[in-house]
N, C-alpha and C positions, 0 to 999 in steps of 0.2 A: 260664223257669226253667232254669238251667244244670245239667248233670249233675255229680254229686259225683265228685271225683277221689280217687285213693288217698291223697294227702297230706292231704286234708280228713278222711278217716276216721282217719288216724293222729293228726292234730292233735286231733280230737274225743276219741280215746282218751287223749291226753296230758292233757286236762282232768281226767278222773277219776283218772289217775295222780297229778296234783297234789293233788286232793281227798283222796286216801288217804294222802298224806304227813302229813296232819293226822289224818284219821279213824282210819286203822289204827294210827298211832303212839299215839294216846291209847287206842284200844281194846285194844291188845296190851300196852302198857308203862306206862300212867299209874298203874294201881293198884299195881304192884310198885315204881314210882318213889316214890309217896307212902309206902309202907310201908318199903321197904328203904333209900332215900336220905334222905328227909325225916324218917322215923320217925313217921308219923301212924298212928293206930289204925285197923285195917281196918274195924271196925264203923262208926265215925264217917265214914270215907271212903265206905262203902257207902251210908249215908243221904244223903250229899252227892250221890253219883251218882244216886240215885233222884230227889231233888228237882230237880237241875239238868237231868237228861235229860227229865223230864216238862216242864220249862220249854222245853227244846229242841223237844219235840213241838208245843207251842203256837207256838213261834217259826216252825216250818214254815208254819203257817197264816197267820201275819202276813207272812212273806216272800212267800207266794203272792199276798196282796193288794197288797203293794208292787209286785210284778212286774206285776199287773193294771193299775196306774195309771201305770206307767212309760211315758213317751213321749220318745224320744231319737233323734237322727239315726243312731245305731248300732244301733237296734232296742230291743226290750223286754228281752231277756235278756243280750246280749253286754256291755253296760256293767258289769254286776256282776262279770264275769270280770276286769276291769281294776281297778275301784275298790274292791271289797270283798275281793278275794283277798289283797292285800298285808297289810291289817290282820289277816286271818285267820291268815296264816302267822306274822306277828310275835307275835300273842297266843299261838300255839302255842309259840313260844320262851319267852315269859313263863310259860306254864303249867308247862313243864319246868325252870323256874329259880326255885324257891321260895327266898327269902332265909332266912338263919338267924334273923334278928331277935333275936340274942343269946340264943337258946334259948327264946324266948317262943312256945310252941305256939299260944296264942290268936291271935296275929298270923299265924302260919303257916296255921292253919285259915281265917282270914278271907281271906288272900291266895289260898288255893286255891279257895275258894268264888267269889270275884270273877272270877279269871282263867278258871276252868273254865266259869262261866256265860257270860262274854263269848265264849269259844271256841264254845259251842253256838249262840249267837245268830248270830255271824258265819258259822259253817258253814252255817246255814240260808240266809243271804243269798247264799251262793255256790252251794250245792248245788241249791237249788230252781230258780233260773234255768238252771243248767247242765243239769239233768235235763229241763227243758222245752224246751231249745234244739233238740233233735232234731226235734220236731214242726214247727218253723219253718224247718228247713233243706231239707226235701223232703217231698212227699206220696207218693212212690213207695215201696210196701211193701218191695221188695227193698233199696232204699237204706237205709230205716229199719232193716231187719234187720241190714244190714252195720254201721250205726252202733252198734246194740246189741252186736254181736259185738266191735267194736273198743273199745267202752266197757268191756266185761267184761275185756279184756286189761289195761287200765290199773291197776285195783286189784291184780290178780295180780302184775304186775311190781313195783309199789310195795311190796306186802307182802313179797315175796321179798327185795327190796333192803333193806327195813327190818330184817328178821330177820338178814340177813347182816352188816349194819353194827352193829346194836345188841345182838343176843342174846349174842354171845361176851363182851361187856364186862360183862354182869351177873355172870358168874362170875369173870372176870379181875380186875375192880375191886370185887368185892363186899365185900371187907374194908376198902376205902377209899372211903367214901361221898363224900368231897369230890372225889376224882379222878373218880368216876362222874358226879357233878354237873357238873363242868367238861366232861366228854366229851359229856353230853347237851345242854348249852347250845350247845357248838360245833357239834354235829351238827344240831340244829334250825335253827341259823343257816344252815348249808349247805343244808338242805332248803328254807329260805325262798328262797334264790337259785334253786335248781333248780325249785321249785314255781312261783314267779312267772314264770319264763321259760316254763314249760309252759302256764300260764294265758294269757300274752300270745300265744303261738303259737296256742292254741286260738281266742282272740279274733280273731286276724288271718286265719285260714284258714276259719273257720266262719261263713258268712253266713246271715242270716235272709232267706229267699227267699219264704216263705209268709206272707201277711198275711191275717188274718181279722178281721171285726168282733168285738169282745170285750165282754162284759158281766160285770161283777163279780158273783160269786155271793154272796148274803147268807148270814149265819149261819143264818137260819131255813131257807133252801133247803138248806144243807148238812145240817142236822139232819133235814129232810124226806127227803133222799136216803137217809140212814142208816135212818130208820124204815121206809121203804117198800121197801127192798131187803134182804129177808131173806137171800138168798145172800151178799151183801156182809158182813152182820153176822156170819154164821157163819164166813166166810172170815177176817175180821179177828180174831175172837176165837181161833179155832183156830190161825191162823198166829202170833199173838202168843204163845200158849203154846208152840208148837213152837220158835219162834225164841229164846225165853228160854233154853232149854237150849243152843242153838247159840252165842249170844252169851256164855253162861257159860264155854264152852270157850275162846273167844277170850280172855277176861279171865284165865283160869287157866293157859293154856299156858306162860307164862313161869315160873310157880311150878312147874309139873309138870317142866319141863326142868331148872330150877335145883336143885330139892330132891328130887324123886322119882328123876330120872335122874342127878342129880349134875353136870350140865354144861349150862349154858344154851345152848351152841352147838348142842345137839341139836334145839333149836327150829327151826333152819333146815330140817332135813330133815323135821320134822313139817309145816311149812308147805308145803314143796315137795311132799310126798306128797299132801296134801289138794288142792293146786292142780292137780297133774297129774291126779289122779282126777276133778276137776271137768271138765277139758278132755276127758278120755277118755269121760266120761259123755254129752257133747253128742251124738255120733252114735248112741249106744245108746238114749237116751231116746225119740226119735221112733219107733223101731221098736217099743218096748214100748207106747208110747201107741197106735200104730196097731192093735196086737193086742188090748189089754185096756182102752183108754180112759185118759183123764187121771186120773180118780179111782182107777181100779185101779192105775195106775202110781204114784200118790202113796202108796198103801198098800204096794206092793212096797217102796218106799223106807222108809216109816215102820216097818214091821214089822222089817225088817232093821237099821234104825238102832237100834231098841230092843235087838235081840240083840247088835249090835256094842258098844253102850254098856255092857251088862252084862259082856261079855267084857273091855272096856277097863278096867273097875274091878278085875277079877280077874286080868288077864294078868300074866305075869312081865315084869320091866323090861328084858329083853334088847332091845338097840337094834333089831335086825332085826324082832323081833316087834312092837315099838312102831310103827316106821315103816310096816310092812305093815298094821297095824290102823288107823292114821290114814288110810292110802290107801283102805282099804275103807270106812271111815267117811265119807270125802269123797265117794265115789261115791253112797252111798245118802242122805246128808244133802242132796246137791245135787238129788236127785229132788224132794224137797219144796220146797226153796228156789226152784228154777228154775220149777217148775210153778205156784208161787203167783202169779207175774205173769200166767201164762196164765189162771188162774181169775179173777184180778182183771179181766182184759179181758172175760171172759164176763159178769161182773156188770154191766159197762157196758151190754152188749147187753140184759141182763135189765131193767135200769132203763129203757132206752129203750122196750122192749116194754110194760112195765107202766105207765109214766107219760107216754110220748110225748115225752120230753125226753132228749137225750143229754148226759151230764155226765161226760166223761172226767176233766177237771181236778178236780172235786169228789170223784169216786170215788177217784182216785189220792191226793188229799190225805188223805182219811179213812184209806185203807189205810196210807199212810206214817206217819200219826199213831200207829196201833196198833203199827207196827214200832218206832217210837221208844220207845213204852211198854215193849215187850219188852226193848229195850236197857237202859232204866232199871231194870227189875226184875232183869235179869240182873246188872248191876253191883252193885246193892244186895245181892242174894242171895249173890254171890261174897264180898263184903266181910264180911257177917254170918257166912257159913259159916266163913271163915278165922278170925274172932274166936272163934266157938263151938268150933272145933277146936283152939284153943290156939296159934295162930300167934304167934310172937314177932318183933316188928319188928327189923330189922337183925341178926338172929341168923344166923350162917353155917350152922347146922344146926337142924332142927326136930324136935320130939317126934313119936313115932309117930302120935299122934292127929291132928296137923296134916297129916302125910303121907297118912293115910287120907282126911282131908277133901278134900285136893287131888285125890286119885284119884277120889273121889266126884263132885266138881264136873265133872271131865273125862269120867267114865264113866256113873255112875248118874244124875246130874242130867239130861243130855240124854235118857237112856232114859225116865225118868219123864215129862219134859215132852213127848217124842214120843208116849208112850202117851196122855197126857191130850189132846194136840192131835188125835191120830188119832181118839179117841173122840168129841170134839166135832165133827170134820169128817164124821162119819157122817150128820149131818143136812143136809149140803150137797146141794141138789137138782139142780144143773145137770150131769147126766151127759151124755156126748158124744151119745148116741143121742137123748135128749130135746131137746138143744140143736139138733142138725142136722135132725131130722125134724119137730119140732114148731114151733120158733121161726119159720122162714121163712113158715109158713102163716098167721101172724097179723099184722095191720097194727099199727103202733105205737099204743099207747094202748088196745088192746083186750085182752080177757082170755078165754082159752078156758075152756069148762066142764070139759074133760078133755083129757088128752094124746092126741095121735094115736097110733095104733100097732097093736101086735101084728104088725108085720112081723118077718121073721127078725132084722133088725138090732136091733129094739126088744127082742126076746127075749134076744139076746146081752147088750145093755146091762143088762137086769134081772138076768140071771144074774151079771153082774159086780158089781152092787150087793149081791146076796145073798152073793157071795163076800167082799166087803168086810166085811160084818157077821159072817160066820163067822170071819174072821181077827181082827177087833178085839174083839168082845164077850168071848171067852174071856180076853183079857188083863186085863179088869177084875177078874177074880179072880186076884190076884197069886200065891196059893199054888199054882196049877196052871199059871201062865203058861209057865214054862220047859219043861214037858212038852208043852204044847199048841201053842206058836207054830209050831214047825217042821211039825207035822202039819197045822195049818190053812193055812199057806202052801202046802204041797204040794196040799192039797185045793182051794185057790183056783185054782191053775194047771190042775188036772185038770178043774175045772168049766167053765172057759172053753174048754178045748180040745174039749169034746164037741160044740160047734157044727160044722156041716159047713163045708167050704171055701166053698160058695156063700154061707153066712151071712156069713162074714168078707169075702168079695168084695163082698157087698152093703153091708156096713158101711163098707168102705174107699171104695166108690164113691158113697156118699150124701153130698151136701153137700161142705164143705171138708174136706180131710184134716187129721189131727192135726199133721202136719208144718207145714201152712199155719198152723194155730192157733199153733204155737210161733213161727213166723217173724213172723206179724202182731203177736204180743204185744210185740215189740220197740218198737212205737210207744208202749206204755204204760210202759216201763221208764225 
């Protein structure tokens, strides 16, 4: 097995860059395209998003099974990067090119349903093989971690490129929908050329070097995995709720820039601020994890994400304040989103311990399914909220009720969903201490009668769990939340710090480090 070279890492990242020329384009601009250019009702579009994205969630499971039965001289995953990517990019052009049909909106709605549904199915046929490709390229954990890092760069670059190219035109051509339509059609055609070139490069440079005997997992086995893995169920449901707010922000950012701030070009700096924040959070997060554990770090992000969301609803629309707020939001939102993949990796180990069977693919497919449901609910909720708030399609200015609604989707919505997701996640049982000190002592397929422990590190872990509850439970009483959140966050930090240095040294020295957990999780992303 040959060592991966730098150009291989770059080419692998180019694959997700190309993926996001489709995914981020529709995530950030499709709703505003439908309402402001085509003139479709946001509530009806919201229902379409809900139905089609749920279909896309099931399409992921179908795509996984197609990959399982694929046998080709180029491998199981790479052929899809060549044969399915071009139809995907072309259907993206069609999705952003709704014909006028002589003003017949029934035909326009039908066209939108068909093209968007095809977009979701074809995206699954490309993204599932692409995401699985890393496991076939190398078995070396460090190399897989590097692949994960380069993969994360691709979407960031594509999102920044998209907002630089597309966002300014929403305001500049807003009064001329026909001109904006021509621009979007031409732009997506250019993206097709760029995206397909990136996919071909990824195909050419990324070789499948790891071959394993593979058995297709049945639907019954998939459901059995879900029933028997309680931590996975809790993670999937809580993360689905948390991500619903995050995806809602993505769908509403274009409206926020165009109508609340009055200039769609400001979306560029909003995206740049959150992207830079995510990168800066990478070296910070392992240090926090090492000190208070993954679950404690999750709540550090969740509590502050709630506070930032409330602030973003109330904040003045001064550009400096807005950009700074999006930057802070990006840091704490990324705490929850990045750690979710680490928790998902831990649930794989739990499933192996409990059942004696290791099911990485099935576990990831289940987790991915719930993430797709979150995207479906977020798109629908955004469309319904805009309609409820009195948003008028194709109008250059909106009523105050519509502006308040847009601010609510960007601010209060994520705060509420982070609160609910955090409350659900309290039941997640796999704390770092229990995982490190108890798991390795049990053979796969056996079940202990009780957790090992009462070591200093175990006590630190239990104190961290108690701090989680002291932070989150008061938030369930909304009337006192604003007064209590800062106090409880401070109390959480103080409670963890009472452990002696030897306690923390013991925790850091037991088992694998939290940094190792973050690195190894790249193999599941």
